[in-house]
C-alpha positions in Angstrom: 105.6 110.6 97.8 103.2 111.9 95.1 101.2 109.4 93.3 102.5 110.5 89.9 106.1 109.7 91.1 105.1 106.4 92.5 103.5 105.3 89.3 106.6 106.4 87.3 108.8 104.3 89.6 106.6 101.3 88.9 107.1 101.7 85.3 103.5 102.8 84.8 102.2 105.7 82.6 99.2 106.6 84.8 96.5 105.3 87.1 94.4 104.1 84.2 97.2 101.8 83.1 97.4 100.4 86.7 93.7 99.6 86.9 93.8 98.0 83.3 96.4 95.4 84.4 95.2 91.8 83.7 95.3 91.0 87.4 93.2 93.9 88.4 90.2 92.8 86.3 88.2 92.4 89.5 88.9 96.0 90.6 86.6 99.0 90.0 88.8 101.7 91.2 91.7 102.7 93.6 92.4 105.5 95.9 96.0 106.7 96.8 96.2 106.6 100.6 98.7 108.0 103.1 101.2 108.5 100.4 102.3 104.8 100.2 99.5 102.4 99.2 96.3 102.2 97.3 92.9 101.3 98.7 91.1 99.0 96.2 87.4 98.8 95.4 86.5 95.2 94.3 83.6 94.2 92.0 80.9 92.9 94.3 80.2 89.6 92.6 83.9 88.8 92.6 84.1 89.7 96.3 81.2 87.4 97.1 83.0 84.5 95.4 86.0 85.1 97.6 84.0 85.3 100.8 82.4 82.0 99.9 85.9 80.5 100.1 85.3 80.4 103.9 83.1 77.3 103.1 86.0 75.6 101.4 87.0 72.6 103.5 90.6 72.8 102.3 91.0 76.5 103.0 94.5 76.9 101.4 94.9 77.4 97.7 97.5 78.9 95.3 96.8 81.7 92.8 98.1 80.6 89.3 98.1 83.0 86.3 100.2 80.6 84.2 103.5 82.4 85.0 106.4 80.3 83.7 109.2 79.5 86.1 112.6 80.8 84.9 114.8 79.7 87.9 116.2 76.3 88.4 113.7 74.6 90.7 112.8 71.3 92.4 109.4 70.1 93.6 109.5 70.1 97.4 108.9 66.3 97.7 110.9 65.6 94.6 108.0 63.7 93.0 106.9 64.1 89.4 106.4 67.7 88.4 102.8 68.4 87.8 103.0 72.0 86.6 105.7 74.4 85.1 104.0 77.5 86.4 105.2 79.7 89.3 102.4 80.6 91.8 101.8 84.4 92.3 99.7 84.3 95.6 97.8 82.4 98.1 94.2 82.2 99.5 93.7 81.0 103.0 91.0 81.0 105.6 92.2 81.8 109.2 92.5 80.9 111.9 92.2 77.2 111.1 90.2 75.1 113.5 92.4 72.1 112.7 96.0 73.0 112.0 97.8 71.5 109.0 100.1 68.8 110.3 102.5 68.4 107.5 104.2 70.7 105.1 102.2 71.1 101.9 103.8 69.4 98.9 102.7 71.7 96.1 105.4 74.3 95.9 108.8 74.6 94.3 112.2 75.5 95.8 115.4 76.8 94.2 119.0 76.2 95.0 120.1 79.3 93.0 118.9 81.8 95.7 117.0 84.9 95.0 119.3 88.0 94.9 118.7 90.4 97.7 120.3 92.8 100.1 119.0 95.4 102.5 117.1 97.5 99.9 115.8 94.6 97.8 114.4 91.9 100.1 113.2 88.3 99.4 109.7 89.3 100.2 107.1 86.7 101.3 103.7 86.7 99.8 102.1 84.8 102.6 104.0 86.1 105.6 105.6 83.8 108.1 103.7 85.4 111.0 100.7 83.4 109.8 102.3 80.2 110.3 100.9 79.6 113.7 97.4 80.1 112.5 97.8 77.6 109.7 100.3 74.8 110.7 101.0 72.8 113.8 104.1 73.7 115.7 107.0 71.7 114.0 108.6 68.9 115.8 112.0 67.3 115.2 110.6 65.0 112.5 108.0 67.3 111.1 109.5 70.7 109.9 107.3 73.2 108.0 109.5 74.7 105.1 106.7 76.5 103.2 107.9 79.9 104.5 111.6 79.2 103.8 113.3 81.9 101.6 114.0 79.3 98.8 110.3 78.7 98.3 109.9 80.5 94.9 106.0 80.1 95.0 106.0 82.4 98.0 109.0 84.7 97.5 109.7 87.5 95.1 112.0 90.4 95.1 110.4 93.3 97.0 111.8 96.7 98.0 112.4 97.0 101.8 110.0 100.0 101.8 107.2 97.8 100.5 108.1 94.9 102.8 108.5 96.7 106.1 106.7 99.1 108.2 107.8 102.3 110.3 106.1 105.4 111.4 106.4 107.1 107.9 105.5 104.1 105.9 102.8 101.4 105.6 104.5 98.4 104.0 103.2 95.0 103.8 104.2 94.0 107.3 101.9 96.8 108.6 98.8 95.1 107.2 100.1 91.6 108.2 100.6 92.8 111.8 97.0 94.2 111.9 95.6 90.9 110.6 97.6 88.9 113.1 96.4 91.0 116.0 92.8 90.4 114.8 93.3 86.7 114.5 95.1 86.4 117.8 92.0 88.0 119.5 89.7 85.4 117.8 91.8 82.4 118.7 91.9 83.5 122.4 88.1 83.5 122.2 87.9 80.1 120.5 86.5 81.6 117.2 87.9 79.9 114.1 87.8 80.0 110.2 86.0 83.5 110.3 88.5 85.3 108.1 89.6 85.3 104.5 93.1 86.4 103.5 94.4 86.6 100.0 97.8 87.9 98.8 98.9 88.2 95.2 102.0 89.6 93.5 101.0 91.9 90.6 103.0 92.1 87.4 103.1 94.6 84.5 103.7 91.6 82.2 103.3 88.0 83.1 106.9 87.3 82.2 108.4 90.0 84.4 110.8 88.8 87.1 109.8 91.4 89.7 106.3 92.4 90.7 105.2 96.1 90.8 103.4 95.3 94.1 101.4 93.0 96.1 97.7 93.1 96.6 96.1 92.0 99.9 92.4 91.3 100.5 91.3 90.6 104.1 87.6 89.8 105.0 86.4 89.5 108.5 83.0 88.0 108.7 82.8 88.6 112.5 83.5 92.4 112.1 83.4 93.8 108.5 84.9 97.0 109.7 88.2 95.1 110.0 88.2 94.1 106.3 90.4 95.8 103.8 91.6 95.6 100.2 94.9 97.3 99.3 97.7 97.3 96.8 101.2 98.0 98.1 103.4 99.4 95.4 106.9 98.0 95.0 109.2 101.1 95.0 111.8 102.6 97.1 112.8 106.2 97.8 116.4 105.1 97.7 116.2 103.6 94.1 116.1 106.5 91.7 116.9 106.6 88.0 117.7 110.3 87.4 116.2 112.0 84.3 114.5 108.8 83.1 110.9 108.2 82.2 108.7 105.5 83.5 109.8 103.2 80.6 113.3 103.0 82.2 111.8 101.7 85.4 109.7 99.3 83.6 112.8 97.5 82.3 114.0 96.8 85.9 110.7 95.0 86.7 111.1 92.9 83.5 114.6 91.8 84.5 114.6 92.0 88.3 117.8 92.7 90.3 120.8 90.5 89.7 123.5 90.0 92.3 125.8 92.2 90.3 123.4 95.2 90.2 122.5 94.8 93.9 126.2 95.5 94.8 125.8 99.1 93.8 122.5 99.7 95.7 122.2 100.3 99.4 119.4 101.5 101.9 118.8 102.4 105.4 115.7 100.1 105.5 116.2 96.7 107.0 113.7 94.3 108.7 
């Protein structure tokens, strides 16, 4: 799809508006690649800060932009609520030398459920295929629920095209699978904590329900050629508003998709 049409379906006027988004303040520029994602150029000082995260002993942190939670929610451990913001991303160093033994406590779940179907998915930010590089294998008394579909700090509505991968499309799973292949190779050689992975949902407005895409930064200190920084736009060829400007699409990202609206939308994508 042409870049101008993609920007329109994201509710964005032009590329300059995309780069000027608050969450892109660390980005110098972007290049439309393969007709379905952007390659991003980060500011060098900011990139160095992220690389130094590999020295962080914890190696697992959320990205918080003070986005208010609008769903009914519960703290996972049902303790006292310490924040009222919904996380929009995660920073991790992988593969961990010492795997996390217990589910982390600092995320929220919802009993409402996030509306979805086969065109609009409940898309993970940090993909569940990274679980084995971060957490110990769960036992009967030790289940890891961070990757569950009701974790609203790791799940947002995402078009299936942006979530999945096929021979005509490089969605988020394409980049996740590439990273997993690299990490599998390192673990087989006994190499640990050599890579930095960051994923962040990007919003036109901080109060929007649905992100316009996800940004992924991967840094491999063992082999820099494996590193990449991309933005995967959240659009679908199957969701078209005929004869409308970008402003009409912008309203959809503001409201997200309700269960009622999703009844009228279908797609061939499913994964």
